N, C-alpha and C positions, 0 to 999 in steps of 0.2 A: 480332656487334653487343653482348650484352649484356658481355663483359668489355672492351669498350671504356668499357662505361657503368660497371662498377667502375670503372675506371681511375679515371674523372671521382668516384666517389665520395670515393677514395683521394685524390687529389687535393688534394677540396676539402676533405677531412673528417681527414686524418690530418696537418696541418699544424698548427703552431702560430700559428695567422692571428692579426688583433687588429682586421679592417676588412674590411669588404665594398666590391666593387665593380661598378657598374651593366654591363650588358654585350649588346647584341644578339646573340642566336641567331639563325642564317639556314640553312636547309635546303635544297640547290641539289638538285633535279632535272635529267634530259638527257634529251632528245630530238632524233630526225634528223628530217633532211626524208623527202619520199616518194622520192629519187632514193637517197639512204642508203642507205633501208629496204629496197629493193630491190636492193639488192646485199650489204648484209647478210643477205639471206634469201634470196641466189640458191644456189641447189645446186652454184654452180661456185666458191663462195666459199672458202676455203682454211683447211682446219680448223686446220692447223700455225699461222696470222697469229695472235700473241699478244696482238696490240692489237685486231682483230677481235674476238677471244673476249672479250677483258676489257670492251670496249664490250657486247658482248650481254650478259655477268652484268651490267652496271652496269643496262640497260635494262628487264632481270628482274626488278631490285630496286627501282628506280623506280614499276616497276608495278604491283606488291605496297603502294607507298606507302613505302617506304625512301628513300633520300635517296642519293647519290652524292657528294657532300661534305656539310660539317658544319662553321661557322664559328661561334665565337666572340668574337666583337670588340669591344675595350674602347677608353677613347680613345688610348693607345698601345700597346698590348700586342693581340694576336691567338692564338689557339689552332684548328688547322686539321685533320680528320682525314676520310680516306675510304675511300667503303666497301669499295674494294677495295686498301684496304691497313688494313684494323683495325688491323693489330697497331703501326701506326708514327702517331705525333701529331708535329705540329710546331707548337712553340710561339714564337711573336716575339714581342721588345719591344722597339720601337720606339726608344725613348730612349734605352737601355746599348748597343742593337746590336748584343745577344745572342739566337742561333736556338739553340734545345734540338731536336731531333732523338731521340723518347723510341723506344724498341723494348718493347711490351708484352710480348713474348714469351719475354723472359729480363731483364726490370727492367731497361734500360739504355738509357744514353743519351751521346750526342754533342753536343759544346756547339762552335759557328760564328762570325762573326763576320758579322754582313749588312751589304750594299752596297745602294747605287741610293737615287733617289727617296725610297723610303719610311723612310729612315735620314738625309736630309738632304742629300742630296748630287744632284750636278746627274745629267740621265741625258745620255749620251753622245747628241749630236742625230743623229749617222750612222744610230743603229738603228733607228729608225722617225720616224713623224709623225703627228701627233696633230688632227685634225680636230674642231673642236666645235662641233655644227651647231644652230646658234641657229632660235627657233623649233618644235625636235621634243621633244617631252615624251611621256610614259607613266607609266601608274601601276603599279607593279607588287607584291603583296602589300604595300599601303596606303602605299606610299612614291613619293612625287611622284619620275622620275627624266627624266635629261634626255638626248640619245641623244651621243657620241663616236664616231669612225670612227678607226681606227689602222694605219695602214697600213706596216707594217716594211718596211725598207729591205736587212736583212740579215736571213735566217734562223734563230732561235734556238728553232722548235718541231720541224722536222722538215730531213730533205735534201732537196729538193724538184727539185736538178739544176737543170734550165733550165724549168723551170717558174713561173709568173708564182707571186708571192709573194701570198696575199690579203688583202682587208683584212680586218680585224676591226671587229662593231658592239659598243659595249659601252653599256648603259642603264647610267646611274649614280646615287648619292644622295650630295646631301652632306649627309643627314640621320646619315649611317650614316660611322664614321672609316673610311678606307680598308685595304685589305687585299690580300694576295696568295692563290693556290693555286695547286696544280701547276706546270706551266709557264708560268702566267699573271702569269710577273715583268713584264710592261708595265703590268698595272693597279695596279703602284705609282703613277705616274707621273697617276693620276685625282684630282680634287680630293673624292674621295668612294667610296664602297664600288662596286663592280659588281654590279647585281642581275642583269643580264641581258647572256651573253655567247656572241654567234653569229660564228662561224667555219665558212664554208664549210658551212652545211644543220648544223653540230653546235651545238647551243643546249645552253645553263648557263642556268639562271633557280630563281633564291629563289622558293621555293614557300611557304615560312612564314617569318616573321622575328617574335618573340617578346623581350620585354626579361627580363632575368634578375640576379638579385644572384649573384654569386658571392664567394669568400676572393680576396684577393691571392694566396695561395700556387695559386692556381689555375692561375697563368702559370708554373708552375715544376717541374722534376722530383718527383715525388711523394717522401715518406720513403722509403728503401730500395733507389731508382733507383741503379745505379753509376753512374759514368763511364765510358764507354768508351776507353779509349787509341785502339783501329783502328777501321774502318768498322762501322755499328750494323747489326747484324743478319749475316746469310747475304747477300755481295754479289751481285748476278746474274751470271751465266757466271766465278764463281771456286769453284776445288775449297776444303773446307774441313776442316780436322782436327778430328776432335771427340775426341782425347783416345784411349786403348788401341788404337793402329791401326788407328781407325776414319776413313772419310775420305767424307765428303759430294761426290761428285758433280755437277759441272754438265751437263745436256743441252742442248746447245742446238737441239733439234729440240722437244724438246715443253717448252721452260722451266722443265723441273723436276728438281730431285735425286733423286741414289739413294744406296744408301750401299754403298761397295768398303771393301777392308782396304786396308794397306801394300803388299802384295805383288799390288796389281792385281784379284783378285778381285772379280767383281763379285756381291753379295750381294742386293742386289733391284734393279730396275727401276726408272729414274726415275720415282718414283710424286706425288715431296711436293714441297712448297712449303717446307718448313724443317725442319732435322732439327738437336735440341737436341744440346749435350755430351753426353759419357758421364757417366753416374752410377750407379754399384753395378752394372753392369752393363748400362742402361736407357739408351734414347734416345727423347725424345720427338719423335714423327715428326707433321708435319700434311700432310695430304693437297690435295689441288684444291679440293676443297669444303668448304677450310678445319675440318674436321673433326681431335680429334687421337688419339693411340693411343701405346702401348708397341711399340719393337721393341726383340728382344735382340742381344745381340754376333753373333748367325748370320742378321740380316736378316731373322727371323721374327716374326709380328707377337705379344707376347704379351698385348697390351689392343686389343681391337678400336678401329678409328678412328671413335669416336661421341659424341665428347666434344665440348662446343664450346670449352672451353678445358682443358689442362693446365698449371701451374706449378709448379716446383719451388721449395717454401717452407723457406729456408735455417735459419730462426729452427725449424720444426719438425722438418725435415730427413725432412719429407714431401713428399705432392704435393696443391697444390690444382685440385680438379676444378670445372671446370664442364657439368652436361649438362641437358638437359630443362626449363634456365631455372634451374636449383637448383645451390646449391654446399655442396661439402664433402671432407675432408682422408682421401685413402688414404695405402697404400705402393707397392710399386715393382710388386705382384701385382695392386693393382685393388680391394685388400679396404678396405671404406670403416671407417678407424681407429672413427670415432663414431659410425657406423650411422646416422647422421641425414642430413639435407640441411636448407639456408637459402635461402631468397629472395636472401640475398645473406652474405658474406664476405669482410671487408677482409684484406689481408696484415698477418701480424704484426708487432707493435711491443713488445719486450719482453718482457713474459709473456699479452699480452691483444690480441685483436683485434675489431671492431666485428660484428656479423652482425643479420640483419633477418628478420623474419616478420610478415606481416600487417600490413606498413607500418611496422611501429614496431622500433624499433632496442633492442640489447641488448648486452652486453660477455661473453665467455668465455674461458678462460684454454688455455693451451696443453694441457692434457688435453682439452678439449673439455667441461668443467663451466661450466656456465651461472654466471656473478656476481652480472650483474645482468639479471635479464628482460627479454625482448623487451616493454616497454610505453612508452616512451618516443618521441616523435614524429621528432629528429634528435639523436644524440648527435654531437656536435662534434669532442670532442677529449677524449682521456684521460694519464693519467701512471698511477703504481702508485698515486698515494691520492686523486687526483680527476676527475672526468671533468665534460664543458659538456655540458650540452642546450638546445637550442633548441625553445622550444615555443610554436609560432605567431612570436611577433616577440619574445617574450621569451628569456634570456639564464637561463639560472640553473646554478650550481654544483653537485654534489653528490657525498657522500665514498663512494670506493667501494666500501668497506668494509659498509656501512651501509645504502647506496641510498640514505640521506635527503639532503634540500636543505639547504645550509650557506649558501646568498648566493644574492640576487637585488635586484631593484631597480635595476639597471644598465639601457643602452639597450644595450650591447655586454660582455660577460667571455670573458676568455680565461683558460687557463693559464700561466702563468710561468714554471714549470719550478723552482721554490723553495719550499718548504715555506709556507704558512700567507700566500701572496701571489700576488695576482690580476691580469692586468692588465683597467683597466675605464674604461668612459666614458660621460656621460651622453647624450650626443649625436652620437658616432659623427665629433666632428670633434678632440676635447681628450682623451687621454690620459693616465692616470697609475695608478696601483698602491692598492691595497685588500688588508686581512686579512680571514681569514672572517669577522670582523663585520660588513664593511662602512667601517672603519674606513681614510680615505686614510691611506698610509704613506710613498707619494710623491707629492707634486701632479698636478694633472691639466695641466699645462705642455707637456705633446708632442704635434705632430701625427702622429708616427709610434716607435711603441716595438716590439721585439723580446722575445721570454723572454730569460730570463738563461742564458747558458753559462760555467760557468768562475765564476761568480758575477759578474760584469758582463753588464747589455742594453745596444742600440743602442738609440738615441734624435736624435729631432730635433724640438730647442725650438720653439715656437709662434713662425709669423712668421720664420725662418731655413730655410736648406737644407743646412747643415755637420751631419752626424752624427756623434753624439761618443757615449761609455761611460759608462755611469752602475753604482754597485754597488748595492746592494740597500738602503741608507740612503739610495738620490737622489744621492751624492758625484758628483761627475766624477772619472773614474780614467784615464789613459794611453789611447791608443786599442792595443789589443791585435791588431796586426797580421793 
C-alpha cells in the first residue's frame, strides 16, 4: 500500500504541472452473501484455487478497513488501483482514448487505445441488455443512486459453459462521471459512476467518497517511468528471461514463479509473485505476501524477504527500499547507504529527491545530504535552481541554494524549466509567465501552458483549442513535431 501511495506522491509532485483538477476519490469494499461465505470457508475448498485465494485476501483487507479497489475520477479521466495488484495502476483518458498500464515494480508503462461507450463509441447491442429500473433509488456514501439491471447475452466475465449467465444489479449516480474497473467494462454504458455492483452474491460497494484536487499530471505516467515495448511486467503463465542465464519459470499449480537457469536446473521452488532482471548478480524477489528481498544467482536468499518494496534507482545505482513504513537507500548487500530512513522518499530526478519527515517536506542530494530541511508543508516541484512550495493554498517559489523565498502573490506558480521564468496565474484560468520580481514577461492570455523544452513551450490561447508553440519572448514559432 505504502508503495502505491509513493507513486501517487511522485505522480502529483514530480511533474511540471500547471493546474489543479477536481476529482472524486472512491474506495470500494467487497462483501459476499452467506452462501458464498460458507463455500469460501468450507474445508473442502480447493486451496490451490487462485481466484478463491485472491477473494479471501481481498476480504481480509477490507475487514481491516482497507479497500478492494480505489478510483480517482475526473470529468474525462480516471485512475484505478486494486489491493490485489498494488504494483499495477491503470490510467484512462476518455478524450484522447489513451489507456496507460503502469508497473510500479519496474517503473515502466504500456500505452494502448481504449474502445467502447466510455470513448464515445456505440456498444454492440448483442453483448448485453440494460434495464433502467424506474422508481428504485438508494443512497450510497451520501450520493443518490438509480438501479440498472445488466443482462449479458454473451459471457465476458468467465466461461460458464451451459450455465445461465446471471444478471448484474448496478446502483449508479449521475453526479460522478462514469468509469470502469477490472473486468467490468459494461459499467462504461451507464450515465454515471457505479457505486454498487452485485454479481451473483458478490458485491462491490463504494464505502467512502471524497472530493480532492490533483495535478493534471496525476493522470499520466510519472517522471522517470519508461515505456515498455512488450508486455508490462511478468505475464502470468510465461517463463521470463532475467539475464545472466537466469529464467523465472511459471508454476501453473501455485500460480507463482521460481528461479532456474538456462540448463533447466531448478534453483528455487515457485514461491514468488515476481522476480526482477539480474543486476550485478542480484535479483529482487517478491513473495506471495508481497514482501521483497534479494536472491543471488544460486537462488539463495541474501536479503530476507521482509521489505514492503525494493526498487532499483538508476540515478543512484542503488536500491530504494521501504520497510516498516520508512524509506531509505541500500546497496546489494542490504547496507543502508545513508544510515537513516525517512517517512517518504521520491525517486531521483537529476541530482535531487524529495523526502518527508514528520509530515513536512525537504530536498536531499544523491549523497543523502539534506539540501533543504523538512520544514515545508509540501514541495511540489524542483529543478537545479528553484523549488515550488504549496503552503496551505499559497504557492511560493524558493531558491534552492539559499532556501529563501523569491516569489509569491499568485494563485498558482510553477517552474517553467528555464532560468528566471515561471508559470503563473492570478485566477486559475488565465496563465502567463513572470520573472523573479513578479513582472509579467509573457501576458496572461493562455488557458493552458507547458514548461519550456529546447526553448519552446506549448500553449493554448484563451477561447481557442489549437495548441501552438512560443519562445521565451512569447513569440509564436513553428510547431516542433
